[in-house]
HTML snippet that shows the backbone in 3Dmol.js (N, CA, C, O; Angstrom):
<script src="https://3Dmol.org/build/3Dmol-min.js"></script>
<div id="view" style="width:600px;height:400px;position:relative"></div>
<script>
const pdb = `
ATOM      1  N   MET A   1      55.264 124.347 224.438  1.00  0.00           N
ATOM      2  CA  MET A   1      56.628 123.992 224.087  1.00  0.00           C
ATOM      3  C   MET A   1      57.196 125.112 223.232  1.00  0.00           C
ATOM      4  O   MET A   1      56.514 125.671 222.373  1.00  0.00           O
ATOM      5  N   GLN A   2      58.469 125.428 223.488  1.00  0.00           N
ATOM      6  CA  GLN A   2      59.133 126.422 222.659  1.00  0.00           C
ATOM      7  C   GLN A   2      60.620 126.126 222.588  1.00  0.00           C
ATOM      8  O   GLN A   2      61.211 125.571 223.515  1.00  0.00           O
ATOM      9  N   GLU A   3      61.208 126.511 221.466  1.00  0.00           N
ATOM     10  CA  GLU A   3      62.654 126.391 221.332  1.00  0.00           C
ATOM     11  C   GLU A   3      63.261 127.639 221.969  1.00  0.00           C
ATOM     12  O   GLU A   3      62.747 128.744 221.794  1.00  0.00           O
ATOM     13  N   ILE A   4      64.342 127.460 222.701  1.00  0.00           N
ATOM     14  CA  ILE A   4      64.984 128.567 223.393  1.00  0.00           C
ATOM     15  C   ILE A   4      66.447 128.668 222.970  1.00  0.00           C
ATOM     16  O   ILE A   4      66.963 127.796 222.271  1.00  0.00           O
ATOM     17  N   THR A   5      67.104 129.735 223.398  1.00  0.00           N
ATOM     18  CA  THR A   5      68.518 129.929 223.073  1.00  0.00           C
ATOM     19  C   THR A   5      69.409 129.141 224.039  1.00  0.00           C
ATOM     20  O   THR A   5      68.990 128.753 225.130  1.00  0.00           O
ATOM     21  N   ALA A   6      70.632 128.922 223.604  1.00  0.00           N
ATOM     22  CA  ALA A   6      71.616 128.272 224.476  1.00  0.00           C
ATOM     23  C   ALA A   6      71.869 129.127 225.714  1.00  0.00           C
ATOM     24  O   ALA A   6      72.087 128.601 226.805  1.00  0.00           O
ATOM     25  N   GLU A   7      71.839 130.443 225.541  1.00  0.00           N
ATOM     26  CA  GLU A   7      72.059 131.341 226.673  1.00  0.00           C
ATOM     27  C   GLU A   7      70.978 131.166 227.742  1.00  0.00           C
ATOM     28  O   GLU A   7      71.278 131.134 228.935  1.00  0.00           O
ATOM     29  N   ARG A   8      69.721 131.056 227.308  1.00  0.00           N
ATOM     30  CA  ARG A   8      68.644 130.860 228.280  1.00  0.00           C
ATOM     31  C   ARG A   8      68.786 129.507 228.975  1.00  0.00           C
ATOM     32  O   ARG A   8      68.563 129.401 230.181  1.00  0.00           O
ATOM     33  N   TRP A   9      69.152 128.481 228.222  1.00  0.00           N
ATOM     34  CA  TRP A   9      69.371 127.151 228.793  1.00  0.00           C
ATOM     35  C   TRP A   9      70.400 127.234 229.920  1.00  0.00           C
ATOM     36  O   TRP A   9      70.139 126.781 231.035  1.00  0.00           O
ATOM     37  N   TRP A  10      71.574 127.813 229.630  1.00  0.00           N
ATOM     38  CA  TRP A  10      72.641 127.868 230.620  1.00  0.00           C
ATOM     39  C   TRP A  10      72.274 128.757 231.804  1.00  0.00           C
ATOM     40  O   TRP A  10      72.602 128.433 232.946  1.00  0.00           O
ATOM     41  N   TYR A  11      71.603 129.864 231.544  1.00  0.00           N
ATOM     42  CA  TYR A  11      71.172 130.720 232.647  1.00  0.00           C
ATOM     43  C   TYR A  11      70.257 129.936 233.594  1.00  0.00           C
ATOM     44  O   TYR A  11      70.444 129.949 234.811  1.00  0.00           O
ATOM     45  N   THR A  12      69.276 129.260 233.018  1.00  0.00           N
ATOM     46  CA  THR A  12      68.320 128.500 233.824  1.00  0.00           C
ATOM     47  C   THR A  12      69.012 127.372 234.574  1.00  0.00           C
ATOM     48  O   THR A  12      68.699 127.114 235.736  1.00  0.00           O
ATOM     49  N   LEU A  13      69.937 126.709 233.926  1.00  0.00           N
ATOM     50  CA  LEU A  13      70.665 125.618 234.571  1.00  0.00           C
ATOM     51  C   LEU A  13      71.470 126.118 235.760  1.00  0.00           C
ATOM     52  O   LEU A  13      71.607 125.415 236.761  1.00  0.00           O
ATOM     53  N   GLU A  14      71.998 127.326 235.652  1.00  0.00           N
ATOM     54  CA  GLU A  14      72.887 127.839 236.697  1.00  0.00           C
ATOM     55  C   GLU A  14      72.196 128.680 237.767  1.00  0.00           C
ATOM     56  O   GLU A  14      72.791 128.931 238.815  1.00  0.00           O
ATOM     57  N   VAL A  15      70.960 129.124 237.538  1.00  0.00           N
ATOM     58  CA  VAL A  15      70.302 130.018 238.491  1.00  0.00           C
ATOM     59  C   VAL A  15      69.878 129.293 239.774  1.00  0.00           C
ATOM     60  O   VAL A  15      69.981 129.861 240.862  1.00  0.00           O
ATOM     61  N   LEU A  16      69.415 128.076 239.662  1.00  0.00           N
ATOM     62  CA  LEU A  16      69.040 127.251 240.811  1.00  0.00           C
ATOM     63  C   LEU A  16      69.571 125.845 240.584  1.00  0.00           C
ATOM     64  O   LEU A  16      69.777 125.449 239.437  1.00  0.00           O
ATOM     65  N   PRO A  17      69.794 125.090 241.632  1.00  0.00           N
ATOM     66  CA  PRO A  17      70.228 123.704 241.408  1.00  0.00           C
ATOM     67  C   PRO A  17      69.144 122.916 240.657  1.00  0.00           C
ATOM     68  O   PRO A  17      67.982 122.931 241.062  1.00  0.00           O
ATOM     69  N   PRO A  18      69.509 122.242 239.586  1.00  0.00           N
ATOM     70  CA  PRO A  18      68.512 121.450 238.860  1.00  0.00           C
ATOM     71  C   PRO A  18      68.142 120.192 239.637  1.00  0.00           C
ATOM     72  O   PRO A  18      68.899 119.719 240.484  1.00  0.00           O
ATOM     73  N   VAL A  19      66.983 119.673 239.333  1.00  0.00           N
ATOM     74  CA  VAL A  19      66.510 118.431 239.939  1.00  0.00           C
ATOM     75  C   VAL A  19      66.591 117.349 238.873  1.00  0.00           C
ATOM     76  O   VAL A  19      66.156 117.559 237.741  1.00  0.00           O
ATOM     77  N   MET A  20      67.146 116.191 239.227  1.00  0.00           N
ATOM     78  CA  MET A  20      67.217 115.051 238.302  1.00  0.00           C
ATOM     79  C   MET A  20      67.820 115.432 236.943  1.00  0.00           C
ATOM     80  O   MET A  20      67.295 115.030 235.905  1.00  0.00           O
ATOM     81  N   TRP A  21      68.894 116.186 236.938  1.00  0.00           N
ATOM     82  CA  TRP A  21      69.575 116.558 235.702  1.00  0.00           C
ATOM     83  C   TRP A  21      70.266 115.321 235.162  1.00  0.00           C
ATOM     84  O   TRP A  21      71.069 114.707 235.866  1.00  0.00           O
ATOM     85  N   CYS A  22      69.974 114.949 233.942  1.00  0.00           N
ATOM     86  CA  CYS A  22      70.636 113.782 233.374  1.00  0.00           C
ATOM     87  C   CYS A  22      70.881 113.959 231.886  1.00  0.00           C
ATOM     88  O   CYS A  22      70.211 114.741 231.212  1.00  0.00           O
ATOM     89  N   HIS A  23      71.850 113.218 231.398  1.00  0.00           N
ATOM     90  CA  HIS A  23      72.270 113.284 230.011  1.00  0.00           C
ATOM     91  C   HIS A  23      72.462 111.859 229.515  1.00  0.00           C
ATOM     92  O   HIS A  23      73.511 111.247 229.711  1.00  0.00           O
ATOM     93  N   ARG A  24      71.423 111.350 228.869  1.00  0.00           N
ATOM     94  CA  ARG A  24      71.497 110.009 228.302  1.00  0.00           C
ATOM     95  C   ARG A  24      70.315 109.819 227.359  1.00  0.00           C
ATOM     96  O   ARG A  24      69.361 110.596 227.382  1.00  0.00           O
ATOM     97  N   GLY A  25      70.384 108.806 226.550  1.00  0.00           N
ATOM     98  CA  GLY A  25      69.267 108.471 225.681  1.00  0.00           C
ATOM     99  C   GLY A  25      68.915 109.525 224.655  1.00  0.00           C
ATOM    100  O   GLY A  25      67.741 109.705 224.331  1.00  0.00           O
ATOM    101  N   GLY A  26      69.917 110.229 224.134  1.00  0.00           N
ATOM    102  CA  GLY A  26      69.649 111.168 223.050  1.00  0.00           C
ATOM    103  C   GLY A  26      69.421 112.600 223.466  1.00  0.00           C
ATOM    104  O   GLY A  26      69.179 113.450 222.609  1.00  0.00           O
ATOM    105  N   GLY A  27      69.489 112.902 224.755  1.00  0.00           N
ATOM    106  CA  GLY A  27      69.281 114.286 225.154  1.00  0.00           C
ATOM    107  C   GLY A  27      69.680 114.540 226.592  1.00  0.00           C
ATOM    108  O   GLY A  27      69.915 113.619 227.375  1.00  0.00           O
ATOM    109  N   GLU A  28      69.748 115.802 226.906  1.00  0.00           N
ATOM    110  CA  GLU A  28      70.053 116.249 228.262  1.00  0.00           C
ATOM    111  C   GLU A  28      68.829 116.992 228.762  1.00  0.00           C
ATOM    112  O   GLU A  28      68.214 117.750 228.011  1.00  0.00           O
ATOM    113  N   ARG A  29      68.470 116.785 230.019  1.00  0.00           N
ATOM    114  CA  ARG A  29      67.250 117.425 230.506  1.00  0.00           C
ATOM    115  C   ARG A  29      67.278 117.597 232.012  1.00  0.00           C
ATOM    116  O   ARG A  29      67.968 116.889 232.746  1.00  0.00           O
ATOM    117  N   PHE A  30      66.482 118.586 232.436  1.00  0.00           N
ATOM    118  CA  PHE A  30      66.307 118.814 233.870  1.00  0.00           C
ATOM    119  C   PHE A  30      65.030 119.610 234.091  1.00  0.00           C
ATOM    120  O   PHE A  30      64.685 120.471 233.282  1.00  0.00           O
ATOM    121  N   PRO A  31      64.326 119.326 235.186  1.00  0.00           N
ATOM    122  CA  PRO A  31      63.220 120.182 235.595  1.00  0.00           C
ATOM    123  C   PRO A  31      63.727 121.190 236.623  1.00  0.00           C
ATOM    124  O   PRO A  31      64.691 120.921 237.340  1.00  0.00           O
ATOM    125  N   MET A  32      63.087 122.329 236.692  1.00  0.00           N
ATOM    126  CA  MET A  32      63.411 123.300 237.742  1.00  0.00           C
ATOM    127  C   MET A  32      62.940 122.747 239.074  1.00  0.00           C
ATOM    128  O   MET A  32      61.976 121.983 239.125  1.00  0.00           O
ATOM    129  N   MET A  33      63.607 123.123 240.141  1.00  0.00           N
ATOM    130  CA  MET A  33      63.228 122.622 241.458  1.00  0.00           C
ATOM    131  C   MET A  33      61.966 123.296 241.981  1.00  0.00           C
ATOM    132  O   MET A  33      61.275 122.725 242.824  1.00  0.00           O
ATOM    133  N   GLU A  34      61.644 124.508 241.497  1.00  0.00           N
ATOM    134  CA  GLU A  34      60.435 125.209 241.931  1.00  0.00           C
ATOM    135  C   GLU A  34      59.250 124.782 241.074  1.00  0.00           C
ATOM    136  O   GLU A  34      59.334 124.783 239.846  1.00  0.00           O
ATOM    137  N   HIS A  35      58.158 124.422 241.714  1.00  0.00           N
ATOM    138  CA  HIS A  35      56.955 124.017 240.996  1.00  0.00           C
ATOM    139  C   HIS A  35      56.137 125.250 240.616  1.00  0.00           C
ATOM    140  O   HIS A  35      56.084 126.227 241.363  1.00  0.00           O
ATOM    141  N   ILE A  36      55.500 125.192 239.441  1.00  0.00           N
ATOM    142  CA  ILE A  36      54.631 126.277 238.989  1.00  0.00           C
ATOM    143  C   ILE A  36      53.319 126.211 239.759  1.00  0.00           C
ATOM    144  O   ILE A  36      52.861 127.204 240.326  1.00  0.00           O
ATOM    145  N   ALA A  37      52.731 125.036 239.769  1.00  0.00           N
ATOM    146  CA  ALA A  37      51.478 124.788 240.490  1.00  0.00           C
ATOM    147  C   ALA A  37      51.330 123.284 240.667  1.00  0.00           C
ATOM    148  O   ALA A  37      51.481 122.527 239.708  1.00  0.00           O
ATOM    149  N   GLY A  38      51.039 122.854 241.871  1.00  0.00           N
ATOM    150  CA  GLY A  38      50.901 121.423 242.112  1.00  0.00           C
ATOM    151  C   GLY A  38      52.158 120.685 241.711  1.00  0.00           C
ATOM    152  O   GLY A  38      53.244 120.986 242.207  1.00  0.00           O
ATOM    153  N   SER A  39      52.020 119.717 240.813  1.00  0.00           N
ATOM    154  CA  SER A  39      53.175 118.939 240.359  1.00  0.00           C
ATOM    155  C   SER A  39      53.742 119.436 239.029  1.00  0.00           C
ATOM    156  O   SER A  39      54.584 118.765 238.431  1.00  0.00           O
ATOM    157  N   ILE A  40      53.295 120.593 238.562  1.00  0.00           N
ATOM    158  CA  ILE A  40      53.760 121.136 237.277  1.00  0.00           C
ATOM    159  C   ILE A  40      55.055 121.926 237.479  1.00  0.00           C
ATOM    160  O   ILE A  40      55.149 122.783 238.357  1.00  0.00           O
ATOM    161  N   VAL A  41      56.050 121.612 236.641  1.00  0.00           N
ATOM    162  CA  VAL A  41      57.349 122.284 236.701  1.00  0.00           C
ATOM    163  C   VAL A  41      57.775 122.727 235.308  1.00  0.00           C
ATOM    164  O   VAL A  41      57.254 122.237 234.306  1.00  0.00           O
ATOM    165  N   ASN A  42      58.722 123.654 235.251  1.00  0.00           N
ATOM    166  CA  ASN A  42      59.361 124.012 233.991  1.00  0.00           C
ATOM    167  C   ASN A  42      60.414 122.959 233.697  1.00  0.00           C
ATOM    168  O   ASN A  42      61.211 122.604 234.566  1.00  0.00           O
ATOM    169  N   ILE A  43      60.414 122.463 232.473  1.00  0.00           N
ATOM    170  CA  ILE A  43      61.340 121.412 232.059  1.00  0.00           C
ATOM    171  C   ILE A  43      62.168 121.935 230.892  1.00  0.00           C
ATOM    172  O   ILE A  43      61.646 122.559 229.968  1.00  0.00           O
ATOM    173  N   TYR A  44      63.456 121.668 230.956  1.00  0.00           N
ATOM    174  CA  TYR A  44      64.388 122.109 229.915  1.00  0.00           C
ATOM    175  C   TYR A  44      65.058 120.890 229.311  1.00  0.00           C
ATOM    176  O   TYR A  44      65.503 119.990 230.023  1.00  0.00           O
ATOM    177  N   VAL A  45      65.124 120.872 227.972  1.00  0.00           N
ATOM    178  CA  VAL A  45      65.675 119.725 227.243  1.00  0.00           C
ATOM    179  C   VAL A  45      66.645 120.233 226.183  1.00  0.00           C
ATOM    180  O   VAL A  45      66.372 121.215 225.492  1.00  0.00           O
ATOM    181  N   ARG A  46      67.774 119.554 226.066  1.00  0.00           N
ATOM    182  CA  ARG A  46      68.726 119.839 224.978  1.00  0.00           C
ATOM    183  C   ARG A  46      68.863 118.577 224.149  1.00  0.00           C
ATOM    184  O   ARG A  46      69.110 117.494 224.678  1.00  0.00           O
ATOM    185  N   ILE A  47      68.701 118.731 222.842  1.00  0.00           N
ATOM    186  CA  ILE A  47      68.917 117.641 221.894  1.00  0.00           C
ATOM    187  C   ILE A  47      69.917 118.168 220.875  1.00  0.00           C
ATOM    188  O   ILE A  47      69.601 119.061 220.089  1.00  0.00           O
ATOM    189  N   GLY A  48      71.105 117.621 220.890  1.00  0.00           N
ATOM    190  CA  GLY A  48      72.158 118.139 220.021  1.00  0.00           C
ATOM    191  C   GLY A  48      72.478 119.575 220.387  1.00  0.00           C
ATOM    192  O   GLY A  48      72.831 119.869 221.529  1.00  0.00           O
ATOM    193  N   LYS A  49      72.355 120.472 219.414  1.00  0.00           N
ATOM    194  CA  LYS A  49      72.631 121.892 219.646  1.00  0.00           C
ATOM    195  C   LYS A  49      71.354 122.714 219.735  1.00  0.00           C
ATOM    196  O   LYS A  49      71.389 123.936 219.595  1.00  0.00           O
ATOM    197  N   ARG A  50      70.228 122.047 219.969  1.00  0.00           N
ATOM    198  CA  ARG A  50      68.936 122.735 220.090  1.00  0.00           C
ATOM    199  C   ARG A  50      68.427 122.607 221.517  1.00  0.00           C
ATOM    200  O   ARG A  50      68.623 121.585 222.177  1.00  0.00           O
ATOM    201  N   PHE A  51      67.771 123.664 221.979  1.00  0.00           N
ATOM    202  CA  PHE A  51      67.330 123.762 223.366  1.00  0.00           C
ATOM    203  C   PHE A  51      65.837 124.056 223.413  1.00  0.00           C
ATOM    204  O   PHE A  51      65.320 124.806 222.585  1.00  0.00           O
ATOM    205  N   PHE A  52      65.137 123.457 224.396  1.00  0.00           N
ATOM    206  CA  PHE A  52      63.683 123.567 224.473  1.00  0.00           C
ATOM    207  C   PHE A  52      63.224 123.758 225.913  1.00  0.00           C
ATOM    208  O   PHE A  52      63.910 123.394 226.868  1.00  0.00           O
ATOM    209  N   HIS A  53      62.035 124.344 226.026  1.00  0.00           N
ATOM    210  CA  HIS A  53      61.412 124.570 227.338  1.00  0.00           C
ATOM    211  C   HIS A  53      59.933 124.233 227.221  1.00  0.00           C
ATOM    212  O   HIS A  53      59.289 124.563 226.226  1.00  0.00           O
ATOM    213  N   PHE A  54      59.400 123.573 228.244  1.00  0.00           N
ATOM    214  CA  PHE A  54      57.966 123.350 228.344  1.00  0.00           C
ATOM    215  C   PHE A  54      57.616 123.083 229.794  1.00  0.00           C
ATOM    216  O   PHE A  54      58.494 122.804 230.611  1.00  0.00           O
ATOM    217  N   ALA A  55      56.354 123.165 230.107  1.00  0.00           N
ATOM    218  CA  ALA A  55      55.878 122.886 231.460  1.00  0.00           C
ATOM    219  C   ALA A  55      55.085 121.589 231.434  1.00  0.00           C
ATOM    220  O   ALA A  55      54.266 121.371 230.542  1.00  0.00           O
ATOM    221  N   ASP A  56      55.333 120.730 232.418  1.00  0.00           N
ATOM    222  CA  ASP A  56      54.620 119.459 232.509  1.00  0.00           C
ATOM    223  C   ASP A  56      54.796 118.902 233.915  1.00  0.00           C
ATOM    224  O   ASP A  56      55.374 119.554 234.784  1.00  0.00           O
ATOM    225  N   HIS A  57      54.295 117.699 234.127  1.00  0.00           N
ATOM    226  CA  HIS A  57      54.352 117.069 235.444  1.00  0.00           C
ATOM    227  C   HIS A  57      55.787 116.751 235.856  1.00  0.00           C
ATOM    228  O   HIS A  57      56.593 116.302 235.040  1.00  0.00           O
ATOM    229  N   ALA A  58      56.091 116.984 237.107  1.00  0.00           N
ATOM    230  CA  ALA A  58      57.427 116.710 237.638  1.00  0.00           C
ATOM    231  C   ALA A  58      57.764 115.224 237.602  1.00  0.00           C
ATOM    232  O   ALA A  58      58.937 114.856 237.540  1.00  0.00           O
ATOM    233  N   TRP A  59      56.746 114.371 237.640  1.00  0.00           N
ATOM    234  CA  TRP A  59      56.992 112.932 237.698  1.00  0.00           C
ATOM    235  C   TRP A  59      57.296 112.297 236.350  1.00  0.00           C
ATOM    236  O   TRP A  59      57.482 111.082 236.282  1.00  0.00           O
ATOM    237  N   LEU A  60      57.354 113.082 235.272  1.00  0.00           N
ATOM    238  CA  LEU A  60      57.729 112.501 233.970  1.00  0.00           C
ATOM    239  C   LEU A  60      59.121 111.883 234.055  1.00  0.00           C
ATOM    240  O   LEU A  60      60.029 112.457 234.656  1.00  0.00           O
ATOM    241  N   LYS A  61      59.277 110.725 233.459  1.00  0.00           N
ATOM    242  CA  LYS A  61      60.590 110.085 233.400  1.00  0.00           C
ATOM    243  C   LYS A  61      61.485 110.891 232.461  1.00  0.00           C
ATOM    244  O   LYS A  61      60.983 111.512 231.524  1.00  0.00           O
ATOM    245  N   PRO A  62      62.805 110.893 232.693  1.00  0.00           N
ATOM    246  CA  PRO A  62      63.707 111.653 231.820  1.00  0.00           C
ATOM    247  C   PRO A  62      63.542 111.337 230.337  1.00  0.00           C
ATOM    248  O   PRO A  62      63.580 112.236 229.497  1.00  0.00           O
ATOM    249  N   GLU A  63      63.357 110.048 230.015  1.00  0.00           N
ATOM    250  CA  GLU A  63      63.198 109.663 228.610  1.00  0.00           C
ATOM    251  C   GLU A  63      61.904 110.236 228.026  1.00  0.00           C
ATOM    252  O   GLU A  63      61.855 110.572 226.843  1.00  0.00           O
ATOM    253  N   GLU A  64      60.866 110.348 228.844  1.00  0.00           N
ATOM    254  CA  GLU A  64      59.593 110.906 228.380  1.00  0.00           C
ATOM    255  C   GLU A  64      59.735 112.387 228.046  1.00  0.00           C
ATOM    256  O   GLU A  64      59.058 112.892 227.150  1.00  0.00           O
ATOM    257  N   ARG A  65      60.612 113.079 228.762  1.00  0.00           N
ATOM    258  CA  ARG A  65      60.821 114.507 228.493  1.00  0.00           C
ATOM    259  C   ARG A  65      61.411 114.706 227.107  1.00  0.00           C
ATOM    260  O   ARG A  65      60.962 115.570 226.353  1.00  0.00           O
ATOM    261  N   VAL A  66      62.415 113.909 226.774  1.00  0.00           N
ATOM    262  CA  VAL A  66      63.017 113.996 225.446  1.00  0.00           C
ATOM    263  C   VAL A  66      62.004 113.562 224.390  1.00  0.00           C
ATOM    264  O   VAL A  66      61.913 114.187 223.333  1.00  0.00           O
ATOM    265  N   ALA A  67      61.248 112.509 224.658  1.00  0.00           N
ATOM    266  CA  ALA A  67      60.247 112.020 223.703  1.00  0.00           C
ATOM    267  C   ALA A  67      59.191 113.086 223.414  1.00  0.00           C
ATOM    268  O   ALA A  67      58.730 113.196 222.278  1.00  0.00           O
ATOM    269  N   ARG A  68      58.802 113.866 224.410  1.00  0.00           N
ATOM    270  CA  ARG A  68      57.812 114.938 224.185  1.00  0.00           C
ATOM    271  C   ARG A  68      58.362 115.984 223.222  1.00  0.00           C
ATOM    272  O   ARG A  68      57.647 116.454 222.338  1.00  0.00           O
ATOM    273  N   VAL A  69      59.619 116.343 223.391  1.00  0.00           N
ATOM    274  CA  VAL A  69      60.230 117.321 222.484  1.00  0.00           C
ATOM    275  C   VAL A  69      60.329 116.735 221.082  1.00  0.00           C
ATOM    276  O   VAL A  69      60.012 117.418 220.108  1.00  0.00           O
ATOM    277  N   GLU A  70      60.760 115.495 220.963  1.00  0.00           N
ATOM    278  CA  GLU A  70      60.877 114.868 219.642  1.00  0.00           C
ATOM    279  C   GLU A  70      59.518 114.785 218.950  1.00  0.00           C
ATOM    280  O   GLU A  70      59.428 115.034 217.748  1.00  0.00           O
ATOM    281  N   ALA A  71      58.473 114.442 219.676  1.00  0.00           N
ATOM    282  CA  ALA A  71      57.120 114.387 219.104  1.00  0.00           C
ATOM    283  C   ALA A  71      56.675 115.767 218.641  1.00  0.00           C
ATOM    284  O   ALA A  71      56.054 115.900 217.586  1.00  0.00           O
ATOM    285  N   TRP A  72      56.989 116.799 219.427  1.00  0.00           N
ATOM    286  CA  TRP A  72      56.631 118.169 219.060  1.00  0.00           C
ATOM    287  C   TRP A  72      57.360 118.591 217.789  1.00  0.00           C
ATOM    288  O   TRP A  72      56.771 119.239 216.923  1.00  0.00           O
ATOM    289  N   LEU A  73      58.630 118.231 217.668  1.00  0.00           N
ATOM    290  CA  LEU A  73      59.397 118.574 216.470  1.00  0.00           C
ATOM    291  C   LEU A  73      58.836 117.880 215.231  1.00  0.00           C
ATOM    292  O   LEU A  73      58.759 118.484 214.161  1.00  0.00           O
ATOM    293  N   ILE A  74      58.448 116.624 215.370  1.00  0.00           N
ATOM    294  CA  ILE A  74      57.856 115.891 214.244  1.00  0.00           C
ATOM    295  C   ILE A  74      56.537 116.528 213.835  1.00  0.00           C
ATOM    296  O   ILE A  74      56.281 116.733 212.649  1.00  0.00           O
ATOM    297  N   GLU A  75      55.697 116.843 214.823  1.00  0.00           N
ATOM    298  CA  GLU A  75      54.411 117.481 214.519  1.00  0.00           C
ATOM    299  C   GLU A  75      54.620 118.825 213.835  1.00  0.00           C
ATOM    300  O   GLU A  75      53.911 119.151 212.883  1.00  0.00           O
ATOM    301  N   LYS A  76      55.574 119.600 214.305  1.00  0.00           N
ATOM    302  CA  LYS A  76      55.875 120.909 213.718  1.00  0.00           C
ATOM    303  C   LYS A  76      56.349 120.758 212.271  1.00  0.00           C
ATOM    304  O   LYS A  76      55.962 121.541 211.403  1.00  0.00           O
ATOM    305  N   ALA A  77      57.188 119.747 212.014  1.00  0.00           N
ATOM    306  CA  ALA A  77      57.685 119.499 210.661  1.00  0.00           C
ATOM    307  C   ALA A  77      56.551 119.077 209.734  1.00  0.00           C
ATOM    308  O   ALA A  77      56.501 119.513 208.584  1.00  0.00           O
ATOM    309  N   TRP A  78      55.637 118.232 210.220  1.00  0.00           N
ATOM    310  CA  TRP A  78      54.511 117.798 209.400  1.00  0.00           C
ATOM    311  C   TRP A  78      53.582 118.961 209.075  1.00  0.00           C
ATOM    312  O   TRP A  78      53.086 119.062 207.953  1.00  0.00           O
ATOM    313  N   LYS A  79      53.346 119.829 210.037  1.00  0.00           N
ATOM    314  CA  LYS A  79      52.491 120.999 209.784  1.00  0.00           C
ATOM    315  C   LYS A  79      53.114 121.903 208.738  1.00  0.00           C
ATOM    316  O   LYS A  79      52.431 122.394 207.840  1.00  0.00           O
ATOM    317  N   LYS A  80      54.411 122.119 208.861  1.00  0.00           N
ATOM    318  CA  LYS A  80      55.104 122.975 207.890  1.00  0.00           C
ATOM    319  C   LYS A  80      55.069 122.353 206.507  1.00  0.00           C
ATOM    320  O   LYS A  80      54.879 123.051 205.511  1.00  0.00           O
ATOM    321  N   ARG A  81      55.251 121.049 206.445  1.00  0.00           N
ATOM    322  CA  ARG A  81      55.226 120.342 205.158  1.00  0.00           C
ATOM    323  C   ARG A  81      53.841 120.428 204.515  1.00  0.00           C
ATOM    324  O   ARG A  81      53.728 120.664 203.312  1.00  0.00           O
ATOM    325  N   SER A  82      52.781 120.237 205.320  1.00  0.00           N
ATOM    326  CA  SER A  82      51.422 120.282 204.764  1.00  0.00           C
ATOM    327  C   SER A  82      51.034 121.703 204.349  1.00  0.00           C
ATOM    328  O   SER A  82      50.262 121.883 203.407  1.00  0.00           O
ATOM    329  N   GLU A  83      51.568 122.716 205.048  1.00  0.00           N
ATOM    330  CA  GLU A  83      51.282 124.099 204.662  1.00  0.00           C
ATOM    331  C   GLU A  83      51.942 124.462 203.353  1.00  0.00           C
ATOM    332  O   GLU A  83      51.351 125.175 202.542  1.00  0.00           O
ATOM    333  N   THR A  84      53.166 123.984 203.126  1.00  0.00           N
ATOM    334  CA  THR A  84      53.860 124.288 201.877  1.00  0.00           C
ATOM    335  C   THR A  84      53.301 123.479 200.706  1.00  0.00           C
ATOM    336  O   THR A  84      53.404 123.902 199.554  1.00  0.00           O
ATOM    337  N   ALA A  85      52.715 122.325 200.995  1.00  0.00           N
ATOM    338  CA  ALA A  85      52.141 121.494 199.940  1.00  0.00           C
ATOM    339  C   ALA A  85      50.781 122.026 199.473  1.00  0.00           C
ATOM    340  O   ALA A  85      50.348 121.729 198.360  1.00  0.00           O
ATOM    341  N   ALA A  86      50.123 122.793 200.305  1.00  0.00           N
ATOM    342  CA  ALA A  86      48.769 123.283 199.981  1.00  0.00           C
ATOM    343  C   ALA A  86      48.793 124.447 199.026  1.00  0.00           C
ATOM    344  O   ALA A  86      47.739 124.968 198.660  1.00  0.00           O
TER     345      ALA A  86
END
`;
const viewer = $3Dmol.createViewer("view");
viewer.addModel(pdb, "pdb");
viewer.setStyle({}, {cartoon: {color: "spectrum"}});
viewer.zoomTo();
viewer.render();
</script>
């Protein structure tokens, strides 16, 4: 998982037609139509003004894609907090 720029988000959105592009439940997301390997695809998620990219199974539900990013952000915040507390 990585945070990306708005420019990369828009480029990726416009380079090929997105699959299952949706905007609801706290975020906007789409997987690329080209698979990396098997059922693994590149997935792009926008939450507010922040943009993210990760690779995962194409069959993930849209809400699960946003939940994965939110979980990653929480984990990242906890790690940063524990590092500064030490």
